[in-house]
C-alpha positions as CSV (number, residue, x, y, z in Angstrom):
1,X,87.3,101.3,78.1
2,X,88.6,98.3,79.9
3,X,86.3,96.1,81.9
4,X,87.4,95.0,85.4
5,X,88.8,91.6,84.2
6,X,90.9,93.2,81.5
7,X,92.2,95.8,84.0
8,X,93.0,93.2,86.6
9,X,95.0,91.2,84.0
10,X,96.9,94.4,83.0
11,X,97.7,95.2,86.6
12,X,98.9,91.7,87.4
13,X,101.1,91.8,84.2
14,X,102.6,95.2,85.2
15,X,103.4,93.9,88.7
16,X,105.0,90.8,87.2
17,X,107.0,93.0,84.8
18,X,108.3,95.3,87.6
19,X,111.6,93.7,88.8
20,X,111.5,95.3,92.2
21,X,108.2,93.6,93.1
22,X,107.5,90.0,93.9
23,X,104.0,89.7,92.3
24,X,103.4,86.3,93.8
25,X,102.9,87.9,97.2
26,X,100.4,90.5,96.1
27,X,96.7,89.9,95.6
28,X,94.8,92.1,93.1
29,X,91.1,92.8,93.1
30,X,89.3,95.3,90.7
31,X,85.8,96.7,91.0
32,X,84.5,99.5,88.9
33,X,88.1,100.5,87.9
34,X,89.2,100.7,91.6
35,X,92.2,98.5,92.2
36,X,92.9,96.9,95.7
37,X,96.3,95.5,96.5
38,X,96.6,93.0,99.4
39,X,99.2,90.6,100.8
40,X,102.6,90.9,102.3
41,X,105.8,92.4,100.9
42,X,109.4,92.2,102.2
43,X,110.1,96.0,102.3
44,X,108.5,99.4,102.3
45,X,110.3,100.1,99.0
46,X,108.6,97.1,97.4
47,X,105.2,98.3,98.6
48,X,105.9,101.8,97.2
49,X,107.1,100.3,93.9
50,X,104.0,98.1,93.6
51,X,101.8,101.2,94.1
52,X,103.7,103.1,91.4
53,X,103.5,100.1,89.0
54,X,99.7,100.1,89.3
55,X,99.5,103.8,88.7
56,X,101.2,103.2,85.4
57,X,98.4,101.1,84.1
58,X,95.8,102.9,82.0
59,X,92.2,102.5,83.2
60,X,93.0,102.6,86.9
61,X,90.6,105.1,88.5
62,X,91.7,104.7,92.1
63,X,94.0,102.6,94.2
64,X,93.4,101.1,97.7
65,X,96.5,99.6,99.4
66,X,96.0,96.9,102.0
67,X,99.5,95.4,101.9
68,X,101.6,94.7,105.0
69,X,105.3,95.0,105.2
70,X,106.8,91.9,106.8
71,X,110.5,92.2,107.0
72,X,112.5,88.9,106.5
73,X,115.1,88.0,109.1
74,X,118.1,89.5,107.4
75,X,116.3,92.8,106.9
76,X,115.2,93.3,110.5
77,X,116.9,96.2,112.3
78,X,116.4,97.7,115.7
79,X,114.7,101.1,115.9
80,X,118.0,102.6,117.0
81,X,119.8,101.2,114.0
82,X,117.0,102.4,111.7
83,X,117.1,105.9,113.2
84,X,120.9,106.1,112.7
85,X,120.6,105.0,109.1
86,X,117.8,107.6,108.5
87,X,119.9,110.4,109.9
88,X,122.9,109.4,107.8
89,X,120.8,109.1,104.7
90,X,119.3,112.6,105.2
91,X,122.8,114.0,105.8
92,X,124.4,112.4,102.7
93,X,121.6,112.5,100.1
94,X,119.8,115.8,100.7
95,X,120.8,119.4,101.0
96,X,118.9,119.9,104.2
97,X,120.4,121.6,107.2
98,X,121.5,119.1,109.8
99,X,118.8,119.9,112.3
100,X,116.0,120.7,109.7
101,X,114.4,117.2,110.0
102,X,113.7,115.3,113.2
103,X,113.4,111.5,113.1
104,X,111.3,109.1,115.3
105,X,111.3,105.4,114.7
106,X,108.8,103.0,116.3
107,X,108.6,99.3,115.3
108,X,110.3,100.1,112.0
109,X,107.9,102.9,111.2
110,X,109.7,106.2,110.5
111,X,108.1,109.6,111.3
112,X,109.8,112.7,109.9
113,X,109.0,116.1,111.3
114,X,110.6,119.6,111.1
115,X,110.5,122.6,108.8
116,X,111.8,123.2,105.3
117,X,111.3,125.9,102.7
118,X,110.3,124.0,99.6
119,X,108.1,121.0,98.6
120,X,111.0,119.3,96.8
121,X,113.0,119.3,100.1
122,X,110.2,117.5,101.8
123,X,110.0,114.9,99.0
124,X,113.8,114.5,99.0
125,X,113.7,113.5,102.7
126,X,111.1,110.8,102.1
127,X,113.0,109.5,99.1
128,X,116.2,109.3,101.1
129,X,114.5,107.0,103.7
130,X,112.3,104.9,101.4
131,X,114.9,102.3,100.4
132,X,116.7,101.9,103.8
133,X,116.8,98.4,105.2
134,X,114.5,97.9,108.2
135,X,112.0,100.6,107.3
136,X,108.4,99.4,107.4
137,X,106.6,102.7,106.6
138,X,107.0,106.5,106.6
139,X,104.9,109.2,108.0
140,X,105.8,112.6,106.6
141,X,105.0,115.4,109.1
142,X,107.5,117.9,107.7
143,X,106.1,121.4,107.5
144,X,106.9,123.8,104.7
145,X,107.8,127.3,106.1
146,X,107.7,129.5,103.0
147,X,109.3,132.9,102.9
148,X,107.5,133.7,99.7
149,X,104.1,135.4,99.3
150,X,101.4,133.1,98.1
151,X,99.8,135.9,96.0
152,X,99.7,134.7,92.4
153,X,100.2,131.0,93.4
154,X,97.1,130.0,91.4
155,X,98.4,131.7,88.3
156,X,101.8,130.1,88.7
157,X,100.4,126.6,89.0
158,X,98.1,127.1,86.0
159,X,101.1,128.4,83.9
160,X,103.1,125.4,85.0
161,X,100.4,123.0,83.9
162,X,100.3,124.6,80.4
163,X,104.1,124.5,80.1
164,X,104.1,120.8,80.9
165,X,101.6,120.2,78.1
166,X,99.0,118.4,80.2
167,X,96.3,117.6,77.7
168,X,93.4,118.4,80.0
169,X,94.9,121.3,81.9
170,X,91.7,123.3,81.2
171,X,89.8,120.7,83.1
172,X,91.9,121.0,86.3
173,X,90.7,123.4,88.9
174,X,93.1,125.1,91.3
175,X,91.8,126.5,94.6
176,X,94.2,128.3,96.9
177,X,93.5,129.0,100.6
178,X,96.4,130.7,102.2
179,X,99.3,128.4,101.5
180,X,97.1,125.3,100.9
181,X,96.3,124.2,97.3
182,X,93.4,121.9,96.4
183,X,93.4,120.4,92.9
184,X,90.2,119.2,91.3
185,X,88.7,118.2,88.0
186,X,89.7,115.3,85.7
187,X,92.5,114.0,83.5
188,X,93.0,111.0,81.3
189,X,96.1,109.4,82.9
190,X,97.8,109.0,86.3
191,X,100.8,110.6,84.7
192,X,98.9,113.8,84.1
193,X,97.5,113.6,87.6
194,X,101.0,113.3,89.1
195,X,102.3,116.1,86.9
196,X,99.6,118.4,88.2
197,X,100.5,117.5,91.8
198,X,104.2,118.1,91.1
199,X,103.4,121.5,89.4
200,X,101.6,122.5,92.6
201,X,104.3,121.4,94.9
202,X,107.0,123.1,92.8
203,X,105.3,126.5,93.2
204,X,106.8,128.9,95.8
205,X,104.6,129.5,98.8
206,X,102.7,126.2,98.7
207,X,102.7,124.3,102.1
208,X,100.1,121.6,101.4
209,X,98.6,120.0,98.3
210,X,95.3,118.1,98.3
211,X,95.0,116.2,95.0
212,X,91.3,115.5,94.2
213,X,91.8,115.1,90.5
214,X,90.0,112.1,89.1
215,X,91.3,109.9,86.4
216,X,88.5,109.4,83.9
217,X,88.3,107.0,81.0
């Protein structure tokens, strides 16, 4: 097991290795395996990539993000321009119906709302917006309106976990309440934790996933 000093060194090295992140602008603190990122980044995409870089490091138990997005002069856009870019991106990079997702932009922060049928459609909408110039953050309020019965959702998720060869699948609990799924238990890596979450989202009938799985070392 890594101590906090070793874990911090690994996190800093991973951030420095990630080409989409300016590690010099990001401060890293580690306490009891919990990593806190602070500082200023130039885009929402950089902030997101920094979070993903930390999640790749073994030994990270949890992540707290206190970074601000401060857009440089050339990246600043009016809310109107950002809204137009978001609508175009959704139209050109997703298979969503034209009016499926509504867009509101305030001070560079994008709020997505509307109704879709599947979790992957909701994720595709956020992915389409993430790298647009002028975006400072995203709030995803898109609702999933399933036409599929949620009966058997728990069995579907557990089967998916086994198919994906998650080592500690037996340690993961799946609780289904209507169309809401709560995952609990523990796994060894962030990759396994993310696979469990994806397995839940890819199951027909699921509208919301709460991932309470703990990464244990």
